[in-house]
N, C-alpha and C positions, 0 to 999 in steps of 0.2 A: 835350311836353305839360307845362304848368306845374301848380302845386298846385291852383289854383282850377279849371282845366279838368279835372284828374283827379278832383277831388271831384264835379264835375258829372257826369262820365262814370260814376262809380260809382253815382249815383242816391241817392235819399233814404234808403234803408235801410242805407247804408254810410258809411265814413269816409274822409277824405283820407289821402294817403300818409304824413303825418307821424305817424299813429297806426298804424304797421305792426305791429300785434299784435292778438291776440284773435280770437274766433270771427267777429266782424263783418267784420273785415278779410280773414280767410282763408276766409270762407264761400264765395265764388265758386269758389275752388280746390277746396274739398271737394265742392261740387255737381258740377262738371264731372269731377272724378276719379271720383266714383261713377257718372256717366253713361258714362265711358270704360270703367270696370270691367265694367259690365253688358254692353256691346257685345263686349268681348273674351271674357268667359267664355261668352257666348251661342254664339259660333261654335265654340269648343273643346268645349263641352258637346254640341252637336249632332253633332260628329264622333264623339265617344266613344259616344254613345247610339244610333248607327245600328242595330246588331243588335237592340237592345231595341225600337226603334220599328218595325222590319221585322216582328218577331214580334207586337207588340201591335196594329198596324194592318193586319196581314195583307197586306203589300205586298212589294216587292222592294228590294234594296240600290240598284239603279239608279234607282228612283223617288225614294228618300230622298236619294240623292246629287244628283238633279235639283233637289230642293228647295234644297239647299245652293248649287248653281250659280245657281239663279234668284235666291236671296237676294243673292248677290254681284253679279249683273247689275243688280238693282233698286237696290241701294245705290250702286254705281259710277255708274250712269246719272243718278242724282238728286243727287249730291253737289254739283256746280257750282251748279245752281239752288238747292239747299238752303242752300248757303253764302251766297247772296244775300239770303235772307229776313231776316237780322238787320239788314240795312240798311233794310228796309221796315217791320219791326215791332219793338216793344220786346223787348229780349233776354230780360227776365224773363218776359214773356207768352209768347214763342216757346218758351223752355225748358219752361215749365209745360205748354203744349199738346203739345209733342213728347213729353215724358215720359209724359203721359197716354195719348197714342196708342200709344206703345211698350208701356205697361202693358196696354192692350187687346189688342195683338198677342200678347204673351207669355202673357196669360191664355187667349186663344183657342188658342194652341199647346198649353198645358198641358191644356186640355179636349178636344183634338182627338179626334173620334170616327171620323174617316176621314182619309185622306191629303190630300184636297182642302181640308179645314179647316186642316190643317197648312200647306199651301201659302199659304192666304190669311192666316192668323195670323202665321206666321213669315216666309215668303219675301216677301210683299207688304207687310203692315202694319209688321212690325218692320224690314224692309229699308228702307222709305221713311222711317221715323222715324230709323233709324240714319244715313241720308244727311243729315239735318238736324243730328243730335246731334254727329257727328264734327267738321265744320267749326266748329260753334258752340262746342265746348269750347276750341279755340284762340282764337277770337274773344273769348270772355269773358276769358281770361287776358291777351290782348293789350291790351284796353282797361281792365282792372281793376288792372294792376300795371305798374311801370316798373323798369328797371335790374335790380339784383340780385334783387329780389323776383319780377320776371317770370321771370328765368332759374330761380329756385328753384321757382316754381309749375309751369313747364314741365317741370322735372326731376322733380317729384313726379308729374306726369301720365305721363311716360315710365316711371317706376318702377311706377306702378299698371298701366300697359299690360303690362309684363313680369310683374308679379305675377298678373294675370289670366290670362296665357298658361299659367302653371303651375297656378294654382288651378282653371282650367277642367277639365283632366283629372282632378284630385283630386276635385272636386265631381261631375263626370260619372261617374267610376268608383264613387264612394261611393253616389250616389243610385241608379244603375242596378243596383248589386250588392245593396244593402241595402233599397231601397225601389222607386221607379219613376222612369223618365226624366222623368215629368211633374213630379215634385217639383223638378227642376232649374229648370224654367221658373217654378214657384211661388216659389222662392227669389228669382228675378229680380224678381218683382212686389214682394216685400218691400224689395229694394234700391231700386226705383223710388220707393216710398213714402218711404224715408229721404232720397233725393235731393231729392224734392219739398219736404221740410222745410227744405232749405238754399237753395231757389230765391229766397227773399225777400231774400237778400243780393246778388243779381245786379243789374247795371245795369238801369235801367227804360226809358230812352229808346232809340229806334232810333239806329243809328250815323250815319245820314244826317240832317242838320238840315233838308233839303228833301225833300218827298215824292218817292219813286221808285216806278217801276212795274217789274214783272217783264219782262225782255227775252224776249218769247215766241219770236221767231225764233231768238235765240241759244240759248234753252233747248231748242227742238226739235232744233237742229243738234248741240248738245252731247250730248243724250240719244241721238240716232241714232249719233253717232260713238263714244261710249263703249260703247254696247251692242254695236256691231259689233266693237270691239277686244276687249272682254271675252269675247264669244261666240267669237270666233276663237281666243283664247288657251285657253279652256276645251276647245275641240275639238282642240287641237294634240296632246294626248297620245294620242288615239285615231286621228286621221287624218294626223298628221305636220304639219310646218311648211310645206313647199314642195310636194313630190309626194305625192299621195294614197296612203296605205298600204292602204286598203281602199275599196270603193265608198261614196259618200255617199248614204244613204237617208233620206228624210223620209217617215214613215208607211210606205206601201207603194210609194212612187215613188223610183226611183233617178235621181239628178240627174247629168247629164253636165257635169263641171267641167273638161273638156279635160285630164284627167289631173292637175290641180292639187288640192292639199288645200283644203278649204273655209276653213281658217285663212288661207291666202294671200289668198283673195278677200275675206274679212271684214276682215282687218287692213288690206289695201289700200284697201278701201272706207272704213274708219274713218279712215285717214290723209287720204284725199281730202276727206271730210266736215269734218275738223278744219281742213284748209287753207282750205276755204270758210268755216268758222266764224270764223277769224281775220280774213278779209277782210270778213265781215259785221259783226263787232264794230268794225272800223275805220270802216265806213260809219255805223254807229249813233252812234259817238262824234263823227264829223265833223258829223253832223246835229244834234248837241246832245242826243242821247238818253242813256239810262242803260244801257250795255252790261252784259251778264252778267259779263264779265271786261274791265276797263279795259285798253286796249292799252298804257298806260304801264307796267303791271305786266310785260308781256312784254319791254319795253325796259329794265327795271330789272335790270342785270347781277348785282348782289348777290343779289336775290331769285331770279332764274332759275337762277343757279348753285346756290343752296341747294335749290331745288325738284328739280333734276336729281340732285344728290348724295343727297337724301333718298329719291328714287324708287329709286336704285341700292341704297341701304341697305335699303330695304323689300324689294327683290328677295332680298337675302342673308338677311334675317331670315325671310322667308316660306319660303325653301328650307330653312333650318335647322329651323324649327318643324315643317315637313312631314316631312323625312326621318328625323330623330332618333326621334320617337315611332313611326313606321312600322317602323323597324328594331328598336327595343326590344320592341315588341309582336309583330311578325311573325317576327322572327329570334331575339331573345334570350329570348322567352317572358315578358316582363313583362306584368303586368296594366295596365289604364288607371291605376289608383291608383298602382302602383309606378312607372309612367312619370312621373307628376306628381312623385313624390318624387325621382326621378333628375334631373328638370329644375329642382328647387328651387335648387340652387347657381347656376344661370344666372339665375333670376328674382331671387334675393336680391342677387346681384352687380350686376345691372342696376339694381335699385331703389336700392341704396346708391350706386353710381356716378352715377346720374342726379341724386340729391339732393345729395350731399356734394361733388361736383366743380364745381358751378356757380360757386363763388367763385374757382376756379383761374385764371380769365381775368384776374384782377388781376396775375398773375405771368407767365402764358404766353398768347400770342396764341391766340384761339379756334380759328383755322385749324390751328395746330400741335396743339392738344388733340384736335381732330377727327381729324386724321391719325394721331396717336398711338393713339387708340382704334381706328381702322381696322386698324393694324398689330397691336394686341393681339388683335383679332377674328380676323385671319388666322392668327396663331400658335395661338390656341385651336382653330380648325378643323383645323389640321394635327395638333395634339396629339390631338384627338378621333379623327382618322383612324387615328393610330398605336395608339389604345386600342380600336379596333373589334374586337370578338370576341363570340362567342355567350355566353361565360361572363363577360363584363364585369360587374363589380359596380358598385353605386351609388358606392362609395368610389373606385373606379378612374376613374369618369367625372367625379367632382366637380371636380377641378382644371381639366380642359379646359372643362367647362361654366361654371365661375366665370370663367375667363379670357375666354371669349366674352362673357359677361354684362358684365364690367368694360369690355371694349372697346366694345360697343354702347351701354352706359349712358353712357360718356364722350362718345361721338358724339352721342347724343340730347340730352344735357344742354346742349350748345352749339349744335348744328345748327339745331334748331327756333327757338330764340331768335334766332340770327343771321339766319335767313331772314325771320321775321316782323317783326323790328325794322327791316328794311330798307324797309318800306312805310309810307305815311302812314296815319293813323288812318281816314280816309275809305275807304281801300281794304282795311281789315283783313278785312272779311267776304269779299270776293272773293278776297283772298290766301289766307285759310284754306280756302275752297272749292277753289281751284286746287291748293294744297299737298296736301289730302286726296285729291283726284281722282287726281293723279299718284302719290300713295302707294298708293292702291288698285290702280292699274295695275301698280305695282312688285310688290305682293303677288301679283297675278294672274299676272304673268309669272314670278315666282320659283317659285310653286307648280307652274305648268305646265311650265316648263323643267326644273327640278331633279327634280320628281316623275316626269316622263316619262323622264328620263335614268336615274333609279334603276330604274324598272320595266323599261325596255328592256335595261339591263345585266343585271338579274336574270334575265329570261326568256332572254336570249342565253347567260348563264352556265349555265343549266339545260340548254339544248339542247346546248351544247358539252360539258358534263359527261357527258351521256348518250351522245353520239356517241363521245366518247373511251372511255367504258366498254365500248361494244360494238364499238369499233375500226372505225367506219364513216366513210367519207369522202364529203362532199357538196360541191356547188358553193356559191358565195356566194348565188346566187338561191334555191337549195333550202334553205339554212340560214335565209334570211330568211322563206321560206314556213313553215318549221317554227316559228320564233319567233312569227310572226303567228298560226299555228294554236294555239300554246300560250296566247297572250294571249286569243284568242277563247274557248278552253275555260275559262280562269280566270274570265272575265267571266260566263259562263253557269253555272258549277258551283255546285251546292248541297251542303250537308252530306251529303245522301243519295247524290248521285252520287259525291262524293269517297270515302265509305265503300265504295260498291260497287266503285269502281275499285281501291282498296287491297285489298279482299277478293279480287280476282282475281289479285293478285300473290303470288309466293312470298315467304317471309321474307327470303331473300337479296336479292330484287329490291326489297322495301320498304326494307331497310337501305341498299342502294346508292342508291336514290332519295333517301332522307333525307340521306345524305352529300352528294349532288350539290346538293340544295336548300340545305343549310347552307353549303357552300363558295360557292355562287352569291350568296347574300344578303350574306355578309361581304365578298366581293370587290366586289359592286355598291355597297355602302355606302361602302367605302373610296374607290372611284373617284368616287362622287358627292360625297363630302366634298372631294376634290381639285378637282373642278369648282367647288364652292362657294368654295374658296380662290382660284381664278382670278377669280371674281366679286368677291371681296373686293379683289383687286388692281385690278379695274376701278373699284370705288368709290374706291380710293386715287387712281387716275389722274383720275377725275372731280373729286375734291376739290381738285385743283390750280386749278380754275376759281374757287374761293371767294376772296373778298377777303382780303388779308393781315391787315387789322385791326391793332389795337394792344393791348398789355397795359393794364391799368388798369380803368377803369369804376367802377361803384358798389361800395362795400364791402358 
């Protein structure tokens, strides 16, 4: 894109790339970084606030977790069509409208007088707005900056993402401890207002110079396919991936799935729908229409390699973000606030690496930088596994956390820029939507696989510990039944039932059970981190598909 074209793309409220300084020039980066920050802290805040919401709205943990799952489904299902909107409407107008809708959703969530209102405000309205905001952030940076400035802006966005991941538990822990969970959503409203102040610096024109219409057929297929995939993944922890671990019941009706897990059916259905989606998009393109995802994107080897690598990276990040806070709070006894403090080295390192390593591509090929970051991430995960203990201090965890952050920051600083720079400007909206959709799937798979593995190893460790203590031998099937019974009991247990159970034990039995639980959670965490290290190795293997590239580029 030449200077004149870039100036036109930036719109009337901005300047060309030869004035690469000042608030006017960096205003788009500030606006989308604030939008990204809101989305990240929103999810982490909700997870931390679950107990307070349950008590305040007189509901159950399962119902609130359902709101979180529904939010993920709404966002994932709408990301592809949401990414297309910037080709149809002015980016500035679209960002303004989306932020306003998001503000309405978070305001409604803050004022929720029952759980139904929370579902509408948070899961539906905020989820739909987030589906537009996520791809729009990448699209804005793609059309607003070039070369080193684009890499720097994307690095800042990655750093803000990491900062939000740590600030969310800090904010959630602080407001739920000292005020109310509602204040967390209220703070989001204030951030929305600040972001709106920077929207005037965004490009004004639609990305497409010719009017385009929404691909209705492609939208319906993508929504159906994504919903099936995400729903299947969300059910995997409870029902298993292949064979059903327990009967599948909807309402009061038990469905016969031929012994298979609902995950297998849903993921299979989603895969078939997406195969049909690709064929449908080919037909739309042949007939001269405007497909939701241009088929030329799927044949762009550099772009598809970046998308696959980024999805694998998202799987690792999601697994890490899930298992570390769970262990620190459930095993090591950290509060939500202390967990956020423990993860600060990770967030700071990610932020620093994302911003300050973007210029390294002048000396080292981006592919090598990405692979170096992957190796650092793997070493950090292994180091964290070696430091796993119930008495682990924040200081002891700092070095592994920072190493993981440096690695992931180095990867994100180069990978997103490499991937999106491989597409033409006319395809930037669709490319951003596809990149974010696959990233969401990576997050979903990472949380489901790693989370289910952690819980399975923990419950299995508890059963094995008790059986060893009482010197009892059981068959593999009997052990599996005991593990499943323990999972079911844990899902339905309340504080009252837990207190009643412990009151019925002798002091020696309580001490034995505590020792078994402690040993099981430590061992489960170590084994889960080793699994995560294997996934890091998978990311390294997938990264070999990336184009070799060259050193140099913009200073």
